[in-house]
N, C-alpha and C positions, 0 to 999 in steps of 0.2 A: 504493500499500499503504499503510495506517496504522501506527502503531506506538503503544505502550502499554507504558513501562517499569513495570517491576515496580520499587516500593522495596524489597522485601526485604531487599537489602543496602546498602541505604542509611544516610549515618552519622547517626543518630536524634536522637546530636548538638548535629545543624548542620543543620537538615531543610533549615531558610528555605535554605540556600543548595545543598543538595541538589535541591530542587524546584526552584529558579532554575535551576539547568543543566539541565531537564528543560521547561523551558515551551512549548514547539515541539513536544513530543508530541502526539498527536493524544488522548489519555487517557493516566491513569496509575494503572497496574493494582496492588490490594492483595489481596497473599498473607492469608487468615487460616486461622488454623492452629489445632487447638483440641489438639492431643496426643493426643486421641482416633481419629480417623479417620485422619490421620497421624501419627507420633508426636513430631511438634516441634512447638515451639509459635512463635506469631507474635505482633504486635501486634492487642488489640484494637481497640473503637470507642471507648472511653472513652479511649485514647490518643489520637485522631485529632481530638477534638470541637473543639479550636481552633486545628486547621491551618488554610491559606486556600492551596489547592491552585491553581494554573495553568490549568488546564484541568478538564475534571470528568473525574469518575473510577470506575471500576467495581472491585467488589466480587467474589471466587475466594474461595467459600469452600471449604475443606477441611476442613469438619468432620463431626460425626455428625448435629446436629440443627438443618442452616439457618435454619430457619423461626422459631429461637427469635432470629437475628440481625436477622432483618428489619424489627422497627422500632428499632433503634439504628441500623443505617445508610439507611434514610427521611430518619429523621433530619439525620445526616451531609451529606444532599444527593447521595447516590449515583445513579447514570444508571441503574446495569447490575449486577442481580445474578446472578449464577453459582453454582452449584452443582451436586455429584455425586450421579450418577447412583446409582453405586455405593454410598454413604450410604442414600439413598432409598427405592429399588426404583422399579418401574416405577408401580404404583399411586399411591406417594406424590409421582411426581414430575408429573405429571400435576395431581393436585391443587393444588401446590403451586406449578408456571407457572401453574396461571388466575390465583392470590390474589396474586403478584406482580406481573403483567399489568392487577387489579384499581385496583392501586395506582397504573397511569402509569408503571411500572417493565419499563423491557427487559427480559426475564425469559431469563435464558441456565442453558444444562444443557451438564456437562461430562464427557467418558466422559475415563478413564485411559490411562496410554502401554499399557496392558497389557489393555483394555476390547475387545471385538467390539462396533462400530457399530451392528451388529445391536441390541441391548439398547435404542438409541433409535429406541421404535416408531413408525410413520406419524402418529399421536396428537401425540403427543410434539414429532412435526418439523413440525407443522400448526400448534405452539403457540409454540415457542420462536420468540424473537427472535435468540438468536443458538445456535448450536452451539460449547465451545472444546474443540476436538482437545489434548489433553495428549501432547505428543511424548517427556515421558518419563515416568517411576513420581512420582504427584503426592506433595508436603513436601519433596523437598530440591532445593534451587539447584545452578548447576553442574554439573549431568549430561550425556551427550552426547547427542546426537539420535537422537531414532528415528527412519529413513525412514519404516517404517508409516506414520507421521502423513502423510504423500503420498497414501497409496493412500489413508486413511480420508476427507481432504477430497474427493478427485475421486470416492470411491463417494457420499457425502452427497451433492454436487451431482448425481452419476447418479439418484439416488432423489428426485430433484426438489426439494430443500430452495434454497430461495431464499434465506434470512434472511443473517443475519452469521455468516461463521463466522471463529471466531478460532484461532489455533498458540499452546499456549506451554511451552518447553521444550528448551533446547540453541539455539536462532533463531541466525542468525548470518551475515555478509554473504555467507558460502557455501552458506547453503539457504534463503534468504529470496527469490530468483526464483524458485525452482522451487514455491513453497510458493502463491507470487501465481500462476503459471502454473496450479497445481492446482483454481483453485477458492476460494483464501483470502481476505478481505479485512482483516485485522490483525493483525499477529504482537506476541508481549509476548516484548520483551527485558529479563532479568534481568542478569546478572552480567558478560556482553558490555558490556553499556555500562555498568552502574552502579560496576564495578572499573576503570574508564579514566577520567582525570583530567578534573574539571567542565571543566576548557577545552575539552575535545574531543567534548563527549557530542551538543554541537549538529549538529556534521558530520556524526558517527553518524547521528545518528536523520534530519537529511537524508537522507541519501544510502539511506536504508533506506526513508524515504518517493520517492524518484525512482526508486529501481532495477528495482524489479518493473514498473512500467507503462512504462518507456524499453525492458524488456524483450516489451513486447507483450503480453501473458499475463496481469493485471492484471484479475480478474474487476469490480470497483469502476470502473475506469475509463472 
């Protein structure tokens, strides 16, 4: 199981030390919020332009107009660009996935915790490199994990989606193995990891990377 820590709860006043504490992760997850699609605001690309990340990054855009952010994140070297189908609708989602892929970037699309996975049409599943399944209502950290996310992962695999499935929201050491067994490849871990001391984070990351495959159910193992 891969792990992608969200830095939403990081101490941005000491970001270098924060990033060093999670350098053994597989990716770093950037939660971008515009105060419109979701009520909260987070950091933007301008704040990240001089940041040296220890591993590759993925941008999760909880915004109304994700295309407006594409150029800035390409310049930052972001490897995965994920947007919400609820923000774009189906026809625009298809167009945007094609545009992202044309730039050689991993193209991801997300469904919110309360969104029916059938919003993801067969065409979208064929185009997307990644499906990000939210296991909470997007826009707020520290929420309780929604068990329906496990069923969504299983359903997407049953429809033949062979790309990467990522799960974001309320993931912890009690549900990570179940997610892997359902067919998830990578999990976003936010407050469960970042509210721990820096000294403990590498151990937690390692345990997440190992536990799912040890259970024998990891899709990507």
